[in-house]
C-alpha positions as CSV (number, residue, x, y, z in Angstrom):
1,X,34.6,-23.8,-16.9
2,X,38.1,-23.0,-15.7
3,X,37.6,-19.5,-17.0
4,X,34.4,-19.1,-15.2
5,X,36.0,-20.1,-11.9
6,X,39.0,-17.7,-12.5
7,X,36.6,-14.8,-13.2
8,X,33.8,-15.5,-10.5
9,X,36.0,-17.1,-7.9
10,X,33.8,-20.2,-7.5
11,X,33.4,-23.3,-9.6
12,X,30.1,-24.6,-11.2
13,X,28.3,-26.9,-8.7
14,X,26.4,-30.1,-9.8
15,X,23.2,-30.3,-7.8
16,X,20.0,-32.4,-8.1
17,X,17.7,-29.4,-7.0
18,X,18.0,-25.7,-7.9
19,X,19.7,-23.3,-5.4
20,X,16.9,-21.7,-3.4
21,X,18.4,-18.5,-1.9
22,X,19.6,-15.1,-3.1
23,X,23.3,-16.2,-2.6
24,X,22.9,-18.1,-5.8
25,X,22.9,-14.8,-7.8
26,X,25.8,-15.0,-10.2
27,X,26.5,-18.7,-9.3
28,X,25.9,-20.9,-12.2
29,X,25.1,-24.6,-11.3
30,X,24.3,-27.7,-13.2
31,X,21.0,-29.4,-12.5
32,X,21.9,-33.0,-13.0
33,X,18.3,-34.0,-13.1
34,X,17.0,-31.7,-15.9
35,X,20.6,-31.7,-17.5
36,X,20.6,-27.8,-17.6
37,X,22.9,-25.1,-16.4
38,X,20.9,-22.6,-14.1
39,X,21.5,-19.1,-12.7
40,X,19.7,-16.6,-10.7
41,X,19.2,-13.3,-12.4
42,X,18.1,-9.9,-11.1
43,X,14.8,-8.6,-12.0
44,X,14.3,-4.6,-12.2
45,X,10.8,-3.2,-12.6
46,X,8.7,-0.1,-11.8
47,X,5.2,-0.9,-10.5
48,X,2.1,1.2,-9.5
49,X,1.7,2.3,-6.1
50,X,-1.0,4.5,-4.1
51,X,-1.2,8.0,-5.5
52,X,-0.5,11.1,-3.6
53,X,-3.3,12.8,-1.8
54,X,-2.8,16.1,-3.8
55,X,-1.3,16.2,-7.3
56,X,1.7,18.3,-7.6
57,X,5.1,18.8,-8.9
58,X,8.4,20.7,-8.2
59,X,8.2,19.7,-4.6
60,X,11.0,19.0,-2.1
61,X,11.8,15.6,-0.9
62,X,13.8,14.0,1.9
63,X,16.7,11.5,1.4
64,X,14.6,8.7,2.9
65,X,14.0,5.0,2.7
66,X,11.1,3.8,0.4
67,X,9.1,2.9,3.5
68,X,9.5,6.3,5.2
69,X,9.2,8.9,2.4
70,X,8.7,12.6,2.8
71,X,7.7,15.2,0.2
72,X,6.6,18.9,0.7
73,X,5.7,21.9,-1.0
74,X,5.1,22.0,-4.9
75,X,2.8,23.6,-7.3
76,X,0.2,24.1,-9.5
77,X,-0.1,26.9,-6.8
78,X,2.6,27.2,-4.0
79,X,1.3,24.4,-1.9
80,X,2.5,24.1,1.7
81,X,1.2,20.4,2.0
82,X,3.3,17.7,3.4
83,X,2.9,14.0,2.6
84,X,4.5,11.0,4.2
85,X,4.8,7.6,2.7
86,X,5.0,4.3,4.5
87,X,5.8,2.2,1.4
88,X,2.1,1.7,0.8
89,X,0.0,4.7,1.5
90,X,0.4,8.4,1.6
91,X,-0.8,10.4,4.7
92,X,-0.9,14.1,5.3
93,X,1.7,15.6,7.6
94,X,2.1,19.1,9.0
95,X,1.9,22.1,6.6
96,X,5.1,24.1,5.8
97,X,5.0,27.7,7.2
98,X,5.8,29.2,3.7
99,X,4.1,27.6,0.9
100,X,6.6,27.3,-2.2
101,X,7.9,25.1,-5.0
102,X,11.2,24.5,-6.7
103,X,12.5,24.1,-3.0
104,X,15.4,21.9,-1.9
105,X,15.1,19.2,0.6
106,X,17.0,16.6,2.5
107,X,16.9,14.5,5.8
108,X,14.4,11.9,7.0
109,X,10.7,11.6,7.5
110,X,11.1,12.5,11.2
111,X,14.0,15.0,10.6
112,X,13.6,16.7,7.4
113,X,14.6,20.2,5.9
114,X,13.2,22.5,3.3
115,X,15.3,25.3,1.9
116,X,14.8,28.1,-0.6
117,X,12.2,27.9,-3.4
118,X,9.7,30.3,-5.2
119,X,6.5,31.5,-3.5
120,X,4.7,32.6,-6.6
121,X,6.2,36.1,-6.5
122,X,10.0,35.8,-5.8
123,X,12.7,33.4,-4.8
124,X,12.9,32.9,-1.0
125,X,15.7,32.2,1.4
126,X,13.3,30.6,4.0
127,X,14.6,27.3,5.8
128,X,12.3,25.1,7.8
129,X,12.9,21.9,9.8
130,X,10.5,19.0,10.1
131,X,10.2,16.8,13.2
132,X,7.8,14.2,11.9
133,X,4.6,16.2,12.7
134,X,5.3,20.0,12.1
135,X,7.7,22.4,10.5
136,X,9.6,25.3,12.3
137,X,11.5,28.2,11.0
138,X,15.2,28.0,11.4
139,X,18.1,30.1,10.1
140,X,17.8,31.1,6.3
141,X,20.2,30.3,3.6
142,X,22.5,33.4,2.8
143,X,20.8,34.3,-0.5
144,X,17.4,33.3,-2.0
145,X,17.5,30.6,-4.6
146,X,15.3,28.0,-6.2
147,X,15.8,24.7,-7.9
148,X,18.8,23.7,-5.9
149,X,19.8,20.0,-5.4
150,X,19.7,18.6,-1.8
151,X,21.4,15.7,0.0
152,X,22.4,14.6,3.5
153,X,20.7,14.6,6.9
154,X,19.1,17.5,8.9
155,X,22.3,17.9,11.0
156,X,24.8,17.3,8.1
157,X,23.2,18.3,4.8
158,X,23.9,20.5,1.8
159,X,22.3,22.1,-1.2
160,X,24.0,23.0,-4.3
161,X,23.4,24.7,-7.8
162,X,20.1,26.3,-8.6
163,X,18.7,29.6,-9.9
164,X,19.7,32.4,-10.3
165,X,23.0,30.7,-11.8
166,X,24.3,29.7,-8.5
167,X,27.0,27.1,-8.5
168,X,27.8,27.5,-4.8
169,X,27.4,24.7,-2.2
170,X,26.0,25.4,1.2
171,X,26.5,22.9,4.2
172,X,23.9,22.8,7.1
173,X,24.8,21.5,10.6
174,X,21.5,21.6,12.1
175,X,21.9,25.3,13.0
176,X,24.1,27.3,10.7
177,X,24.9,27.5,7.0
178,X,28.5,27.5,5.7
179,X,30.1,27.5,2.3
180,X,31.4,24.3,0.6
181,X,33.0,23.5,-2.6
182,X,31.7,25.1,-5.8
183,X,30.2,23.1,-8.8
184,X,31.5,24.2,-12.2
185,X,29.8,27.5,-13.2
186,X,26.4,27.4,-14.8
187,X,25.1,24.2,-13.2
188,X,21.5,24.8,-13.0
189,X,20.6,21.8,-11.1
190,X,17.1,20.4,-10.0
191,X,15.2,20.2,-6.7
192,X,14.8,16.4,-7.4
193,X,18.5,16.1,-7.9
194,X,21.1,15.1,-5.3
195,X,21.5,12.2,-3.1
196,X,23.9,10.6,-0.6
197,X,25.7,12.1,2.4
198,X,27.4,15.4,3.2
199,X,30.8,13.6,2.7
200,X,29.7,11.3,-0.1
201,X,27.3,13.1,-2.3
202,X,26.1,12.4,-5.7
203,X,24.4,14.5,-8.5
204,X,23.3,13.5,-12.0
205,X,19.9,14.8,-12.6
206,X,19.9,18.5,-14.0
207,X,20.2,20.5,-17.1
208,X,23.1,18.3,-18.7
209,X,24.1,14.8,-18.6
210,X,27.3,15.2,-16.5
211,X,27.4,13.6,-13.1
212,X,29.3,14.9,-10.0
213,X,30.7,13.2,-6.9
214,X,31.1,15.3,-3.6
215,X,33.6,14.4,-0.8
216,X,32.4,17.2,1.6
217,X,34.8,19.7,0.3
218,X,35.0,19.5,-3.5
219,X,33.1,18.2,-6.5
220,X,34.6,15.9,-9.1
221,X,32.9,15.4,-12.5
222,X,32.0,11.8,-13.3
223,X,30.5,10.0,-16.4
224,X,27.5,11.2,-18.4
225,X,24.1,9.7,-18.4
226,X,22.8,8.2,-21.4
227,X,19.6,10.4,-21.5
228,X,18.8,13.8,-20.3
229,X,17.1,13.9,-16.9
230,X,16.4,17.6,-16.6
231,X,14.1,18.0,-13.8
232,X,14.5,14.4,-12.8
233,X,15.5,12.6,-9.5
234,X,18.6,10.9,-7.9
235,X,18.2,8.5,-5.1
236,X,20.5,6.0,-3.3
237,X,24.1,6.5,-2.3
238,X,27.3,7.5,-4.1
239,X,28.2,4.1,-5.0
240,X,24.7,2.7,-5.6
241,X,22.5,5.5,-7.1
242,X,19.4,5.6,-9.2
243,X,18.6,8.5,-11.7
244,X,15.2,8.5,-13.3
245,X,12.5,10.7,-14.9
246,X,12.8,14.4,-16.1
247,X,12.5,15.9,-19.4
248,X,14.7,16.2,-22.4
249,X,16.7,19.4,-22.5
250,X,15.3,20.1,-26.0
251,X,11.9,20.2,-24.4
252,X,10.6,17.6,-26.7
253,X,9.3,15.1,-24.3
254,X,9.3,13.5,-20.8
255,X,11.9,10.8,-19.8
256,X,11.0,7.4,-18.6
257,X,14.5,5.9,-18.5
258,X,16.1,4.8,-15.4
259,X,20.0,4.6,-14.9
260,X,22.0,3.0,-12.3
261,X,25.2,4.3,-11.0
262,X,27.7,2.0,-9.3
263,X,30.3,4.6,-8.3
264,X,32.2,4.2,-11.6
265,X,29.8,4.1,-14.5
266,X,26.1,4.4,-15.5
267,X,24.1,1.4,-16.9
268,X,20.6,1.8,-18.4
269,X,18.0,-0.3,-16.5
270,X,15.5,-2.4,-18.6
271,X,13.0,-0.9,-16.1
272,X,11.1,2.2,-17.5
273,X,8.6,4.4,-15.8
274,X,5.0,4.1,-16.8
275,X,4.7,7.8,-16.7
276,X,7.5,10.2,-18.0
277,X,7.5,13.3,-15.8
278,X,9.6,15.9,-14.1
279,X,9.6,17.7,-10.7
280,X,9.1,14.5,-8.9
281,X,8.7,13.7,-5.2
282,X,11.2,10.9,-4.5
283,X,12.8,8.5,-2.0
284,X,15.1,5.6,-1.9
285,X,18.1,4.9,0.4
286,X,19.8,2.1,-1.8
287,X,20.4,1.4,-5.4
288,X,17.9,-1.4,-5.3
289,X,14.6,0.5,-4.6
290,X,13.2,3.9,-5.1
291,X,9.8,5.7,-5.4
292,X,8.5,8.5,-7.7
293,X,5.5,10.5,-6.5
294,X,3.6,13.1,-8.5
295,X,5.2,15.2,-11.1
296,X,4.3,17.0,-14.4
297,X,3.7,15.2,-17.7
298,X,3.7,18.5,-19.6
299,X,0.9,19.2,-19.6
300,X,-0.8,17.6,-16.8
301,X,0.1,17.5,-13.1
302,X,-0.3,14.0,-11.6
303,X,-0.6,12.2,-8.3
304,X,0.6,8.8,-9.7
305,X,3.1,7.0,-7.6
306,X,5.5,4.3,-8.9
307,X,8.0,2.1,-7.1
308,X,11.2,0.8,-8.5
309,X,12.7,-2.5,-7.2
310,X,15.6,-4.6,-8.2
311,X,15.6,-8.0,-6.7
312,X,16.4,-11.6,-7.5
313,X,12.8,-12.5,-6.8
314,X,10.0,-12.4,-9.4
315,X,7.1,-10.8,-7.9
316,X,3.6,-12.0,-9.0
317,X,1.2,-9.1,-8.1
318,X,-2.0,-9.7,-6.2
319,X,-5.2,-10.0,-8.3
320,X,-8.8,-10.8,-8.4
321,X,-10.2,-13.2,-10.9
322,X,-13.6,-14.5,-11.8
323,X,-15.1,-17.4,-10.1
324,X,-18.3,-19.4,-10.6
325,X,-21.6,-17.7,-10.1
326,X,-23.9,-18.6,-7.2
327,X,-27.1,-20.3,-8.3
328,X,-29.2,-17.7,-6.6
329,X,-28.8,-14.0,-6.4
330,X,-28.0,-13.3,-2.7
331,X,-28.1,-9.7,-1.3
332,X,-27.4,-9.0,2.5
333,X,-25.8,-12.6,2.8
334,X,-23.3,-14.2,4.9
335,X,-20.7,-16.9,4.5
336,X,-17.3,-18.3,5.4
337,X,-14.9,-21.1,4.5
338,X,-12.0,-21.0,2.1
339,X,-11.5,-20.2,-1.6
340,X,-11.9,-23.9,-2.6
341,X,-14.3,-24.8,0.1
342,X,-16.6,-21.9,0.7
343,X,-20.2,-21.7,2.1
344,X,-22.8,-18.9,1.4
345,X,-26.2,-18.7,3.4
346,X,-29.2,-16.5,3.9
347,X,-30.1,-13.4,1.9
348,X,-32.6,-10.6,1.0
349,X,-36.2,-11.5,0.9
350,X,-35.8,-13.9,3.9
351,X,-33.8,-16.5,1.9
352,X,-32.8,-19.6,3.7
353,X,-30.6,-20.7,0.7
354,X,-27.2,-22.5,1.3
355,X,-24.7,-23.1,-1.4
356,X,-21.3,-24.7,-1.3
357,X,-18.2,-23.7,-3.4
358,X,-15.5,-26.1,-4.6
359,X,-13.2,-23.6,-6.1
360,X,-14.9,-23.5,-9.5
361,X,-18.7,-23.9,-9.0
362,X,-21.5,-23.6,-6.4
363,X,-24.0,-26.3,-5.5
364,X,-27.2,-26.1,-3.4
365,X,-27.1,-27.5,0.1
366,X,-29.5,-28.0,2.8
367,X,-31.3,-24.9,3.8
368,X,-31.2,-22.8,7.1
369,X,-34.2,-23.4,9.4
370,X,-35.0,-19.6,9.5
371,X,-34.8,-17.5,6.4
372,X,-33.3,-14.1,7.1
373,X,-30.9,-11.5,6.0
374,X,-28.5,-9.1,7.7
375,X,-27.3,-12.1,9.8
376,X,-23.9,-12.6,11.5
377,X,-21.5,-15.3,10.8
378,X,-18.3,-16.8,12.2
379,X,-15.9,-15.5,9.4
380,X,-13.0,-18.0,10.2
381,X,-15.4,-21.0,10.3
382,X,-14.7,-23.7,7.8
383,X,-17.3,-25.0,5.2
384,X,-18.2,-28.1,7.3
385,X,-18.7,-26.0,10.5
386,X,-20.4,-22.8,9.7
387,X,-22.4,-20.7,12.1
388,X,-25.3,-18.2,11.5
389,X,-26.9,-15.9,14.0
390,X,-29.3,-13.0,14.3
391,X,-30.6,-11.4,11.3
392,X,-34.0,-10.0,10.0
393,X,-37.1,-11.4,8.4
394,X,-39.7,-9.5,6.6
395,X,-42.7,-9.4,6.7
396,X,-43.8,-8.9,9.4
397,X,-40.4,-7.3,10.1
398,X,-38.7,-9.3,12.8
399,X,-35.3,-9.1,14.3
400,X,-33.9,-12.6,14.9
401,X,-31.9,-14.1,17.7
402,X,-31.8,-17.6,16.2
403,X,-28.5,-19.3,16.1
404,X,-27.8,-22.2,13.6
405,X,-24.9,-24.5,13.3
406,X,-23.9,-26.3,9.9
407,X,-22.1,-29.7,10.2
408,X,-21.5,-30.3,6.5
409,X,-24.8,-31.9,5.7
410,X,-27.4,-30.0,7.6
411,X,-28.3,-27.0,9.8
412,X,-29.5,-27.4,13.4
413,X,-31.0,-24.9,15.8
414,X,-29.0,-23.9,18.9
415,X,-29.4,-21.6,21.8
416,X,-30.6,-18.0,20.8
417,X,-28.5,-14.9,21.1
418,X,-29.4,-12.9,24.2
419,X,-31.0,-10.3,22.0
420,X,-33.0,-10.2,18.7
421,X,-30.7,-8.1,16.4
422,X,-29.9,-7.5,12.7
423,X,-27.2,-6.0,10.7
424,X,-24.5,-7.4,13.1
425,X,-21.2,-9.0,12.2
426,X,-19.2,-11.7,13.7
427,X,-15.8,-13.6,13.8
428,X,-14.2,-16.7,15.0
429,X,-15.2,-20.4,14.5
430,X,-18.3,-22.4,15.3
431,X,-17.2,-23.4,18.9
432,X,-15.6,-19.9,19.8
433,X,-17.4,-17.0,18.0
434,X,-18.1,-13.3,18.8
435,X,-21.1,-11.3,17.6
436,X,-20.4,-7.6,17.0
437,X,-22.9,-4.7,17.6
438,X,-25.8,-4.4,15.1
439,X,-29.3,-2.9,15.4
440,X,-32.5,-3.5,17.2
441,X,-34.5,-0.4,17.4
442,X,-31.3,1.5,18.0
443,X,-27.5,0.7,17.8
444,X,-26.3,-2.1,19.9
445,X,-23.1,-1.7,21.8
446,X,-22.9,-5.4,23.2
447,X,-20.9,-8.2,21.8
448,X,-21.5,-11.7,22.7
449,X,-19.3,-14.8,22.9
450,X,-20.5,-18.3,21.8
451,X,-18.8,-21.4,23.0
452,X,-20.6,-23.9,20.8
453,X,-23.5,-24.3,23.0
454,X,-24.6,-20.9,24.4
455,X,-24.0,-17.2,24.4
456,X,-22.6,-15.0,27.0
457,X,-22.1,-11.2,27.6
458,X,-18.8,-9.9,26.6
459,X,-17.1,-6.4,26.4
460,X,-19.1,-3.5,24.9
461,X,-17.7,-2.0,21.7
462,X,-16.5,1.5,22.1
463,X,-18.2,2.8,18.8
464,X,-21.7,1.5,18.4
465,X,-22.2,0.4,14.9
466,X,-24.2,-1.8,12.4
467,X,-23.1,-3.3,9.1
468,X,-19.5,-3.6,10.1
469,X,-17.1,-6.0,8.7
470,X,-15.3,-8.4,10.9
471,X,-12.6,-11.1,10.9
472,X,-10.2,-13.0,13.2
473,X,-10.5,-15.3,16.2
474,X,-12.4,-15.0,19.5
475,X,-9.3,-13.8,21.2
476,X,-7.9,-11.7,18.6
477,X,-10.6,-10.1,16.4
478,X,-11.1,-7.0,14.4
479,X,-14.2,-5.0,13.3
480,X,-14.1,-2.4,10.6
481,X,-16.4,0.4,9.6
482,X,-20.3,0.3,9.5
483,X,-22.9,2.9,10.2
484,X,-22.7,5.0,13.5
485,X,-25.2,7.1,15.5
486,X,-26.7,9.6,15.4
487,X,-26.9,10.3,11.6
488,X,-26.2,6.7,10.3
489,X,-22.9,8.0,8.9
490,X,-20.3,5.8,7.4
491,X,-17.3,5.4,9.9
492,X,-13.7,4.5,9.2
493,X,-13.2,3.5,12.9
494,X,-11.5,0.0,13.6
495,X,-11.4,-1.9,16.9
496,X,-9.6,-4.9,18.1
497,X,-11.0,-7.5,20.5
498,X,-8.7,-9.5,22.7
499,X,-11.2,-12.0,24.4
500,X,-12.6,-9.6,26.8
501,X,-12.5,-5.9,25.8
502,X,-12.3,-3.7,22.8
503,X,-9.7,-1.2,22.0
504,X,-9.3,1.4,19.1
505,X,-6.9,0.6,16.2
506,X,-5.7,2.3,13.1
507,X,-8.6,3.7,11.1
508,X,-9.6,2.1,7.8
509,X,-8.6,4.3,4.7
510,X,-12.2,5.5,4.1
511,X,-15.6,5.4,5.8
512,X,-17.2,2.0,4.8
513,X,-20.2,-0.1,5.6
514,X,-21.5,-3.5,4.4
515,X,-17.9,-4.7,3.5
516,X,-16.8,-8.3,3.5
517,X,-13.7,-9.6,5.4
518,X,-11.5,-12.6,6.1
519,X,-8.2,-13.6,7.6
520,X,-6.6,-13.1,11.2
521,X,-6.0,-9.9,13.3
522,X,-2.4,-9.6,11.9
523,X,-3.1,-11.0,8.3
524,X,-6.5,-9.7,7.3
525,X,-8.3,-8.5,4.2
526,X,-11.3,-6.2,3.7
527,X,-13.0,-5.8,0.4
528,X,-16.1,-4.3,-1.2
529,X,-18.7,-2.4,0.7
530,X,-20.6,0.9,0.5
531,X,-18.6,4.3,0.7
532,X,-19.9,7.8,1.3
533,X,-22.4,9.2,0.4
534,X,-23.9,6.1,-1.2
535,X,-21.6,4.4,-3.6
536,X,-20.6,0.7,-3.9
537,X,-16.9,-0.3,-4.2
538,X,-14.5,-3.0,-5.1
539,X,-11.7,-1.5,-2.9
540,X,-9.5,-4.0,-1.1
541,X,-7.1,-3.4,1.7
542,X,-4.8,-5.8,3.6
543,X,-4.2,-5.3,7.3
544,X,-1.1,-6.5,9.4
545,X,-2.6,-5.7,12.7
546,X,-1.1,-2.2,12.6
547,X,-1.5,-0.7,9.2
548,X,-3.7,-0.8,6.0
549,X,-2.2,-1.4,2.5
550,X,-3.8,-1.1,-0.8
551,X,-4.5,-4.2,-2.7
552,X,-6.1,-4.6,-6.2
553,X,-9.6,-3.7,-6.7
554,X,-12.3,-6.1,-7.5
555,X,-13.9,-6.2,-11.0
556,X,-17.5,-6.0,-9.8
557,X,-18.3,-3.3,-7.0
558,X,-20.7,-4.6,-4.5
559,X,-21.8,-4.4,-0.9
560,X,-23.3,-6.8,1.6
561,X,-21.6,-10.0,0.0
562,X,-20.2,-12.9,1.7
563,X,-16.4,-13.3,2.3
564,X,-14.1,-16.3,3.0
565,X,-10.6,-17.4,2.8
566,X,-7.6,-15.6,4.0
567,X,-5.2,-12.8,3.0
568,X,-3.5,-15.0,0.5
569,X,-6.5,-16.7,-1.1
570,X,-9.9,-15.0,-0.5
571,X,-13.4,-15.5,-1.8
572,X,-16.0,-12.7,-2.5
573,X,-19.5,-13.9,-3.3
574,X,-22.9,-12.4,-4.3
575,X,-23.9,-9.2,-2.5
576,X,-25.8,-6.3,-4.0
577,X,-25.3,-3.2,-6.3
578,X,-25.9,0.4,-5.3
579,X,-29.6,0.0,-5.9
580,X,-29.5,-3.2,-3.6
581,X,-30.3,-5.5,-6.5
582,X,-28.9,-8.9,-5.5
583,X,-26.0,-10.4,-7.4
584,X,-24.6,-13.8,-8.2
585,X,-21.0,-12.9,-9.3
586,X,-18.1,-14.5,-7.4
587,X,-14.4,-13.4,-7.4
588,X,-11.2,-15.0,-6.0
589,X,-8.3,-13.1,-4.6
590,X,-4.7,-14.4,-4.9
591,X,-2.3,-12.4,-2.7
592,X,1.2,-11.1,-3.9
593,X,3.9,-13.9,-4.0
594,X,7.6,-14.0,-4.9
595,X,10.0,-16.7,-6.2
596,X,13.6,-16.6,-7.1
597,X,14.2,-15.7,-10.8
598,X,16.0,-19.0,-11.8
599,X,16.9,-19.1,-15.5
600,X,18.4,-21.7,-17.9
601,X,21.7,-20.8,-19.1
602,X,22.3,-21.5,-22.8
603,X,25.5,-23.5,-23.6
604,X,25.4,-22.8,-27.2
């Protein structure tokens, strides 16, 4: 081990438990309990992410972090669309003034720049600046060009190379363009190429394998990549760059390989893209993460997005898995509890059934006093302290005000809601719950609070609705979607409740009704439901109190089922298909997790 210490600068530690932080990377230690040498190894991988709103290729990109990406322009036709990426979802931004493709880009999501390109008739010299919401025309580049590489910021950026056979570099200071150092002649680079800063630029993707470094005045040739990346992308900084995608210069196929540059040499990453493509929208500030959005698979323009990450943590993706079926098919049902201690009650055809879940199977429990469907529940209530209120019985067609509490062994009648109402939702626990909106003979705006004994008036919701999904606690609740007047349309509106009043929050990604939900206001999960015009879904989105993020889709699309658990371990039970036929299927959700990639080091 003397050689190891001389090379690494630290000796081999003897410990009784494995090191538990990223500082252990590269540090070999001896676990005296298992009798093994251990190390933490970096994991590199591409993973699927949310697709672009519009499939395209040969678009411009900013030099941005993964969590604040910017792409614009592109083709099959000369799009002027802009999209912004938050690390999870794509949203549309302001349109370019001049639609074009093979354009150069640099800068940030809130301060980007688009230069040159092709408008389907000719190369253009147009330059536009982006402020995070809209584009404005600024000084043109001196001569029209397309396919140039770009790097830097809106006030200190550059473009270089491109067609027609331009090897010149142009600097931009936020107002004017001036000449910089020339690339070697014939460097037809790509609009996805180029990264870094004006005084520390890097370029590898292009029509040959040679890389170049820029110091703000001149280019220096560096090592060659192992593979062609014609039409590929560069991200990161000069001393920690990532080059990926493109096509082979022979035209014989797309490239899936990823190459990492450390300022001196390239290494080929074990991580490969799922989709080889060129003309990619990209982002990534460091040499440890990047995204690739859209591109062309020749033939076939795609909207697919992939993310690259290099980490000492092993990421286990979130997933839904099958659970035990309920004993009775239950549509328009309600429930709460956890993934290993769930409860489901009520259902279509005035069912008063109650069933309990232990993490693998359902067992019948004492029934509700009043059979009903379309009832509300306290979504955060445990299995042994559930709450059911409101609903509908048919025939003769009666809205219900009855409230019932479950104590783990039986249901008992409590004080009624102030109104008889159906298709309402609720959140909280048995002794501190909130009813949300619903339907009588019209949409209900009122919400009511329950204190374990009686109901009292609370603040009216801003958007009257029925069949919404709700989650959270009495003083920090959320309601999502539902039908709204006057046309009973699906809504994507979301509102927060603070214990006294409702305020608008970030809209759900789609119009939705009859979804299920669980969790807290800052760590929620909404899943299943009915989307316009009338289609059941297994879509799942997580919520952090501000924004929505895509999670894996359930295997069985459904609506009006019962939710339970939390953002890390949720439960989806029963519900109905698009024809409103009741279901028995159960699915269990496990949230994404990470753990240090500790490996055993061979001593042979």
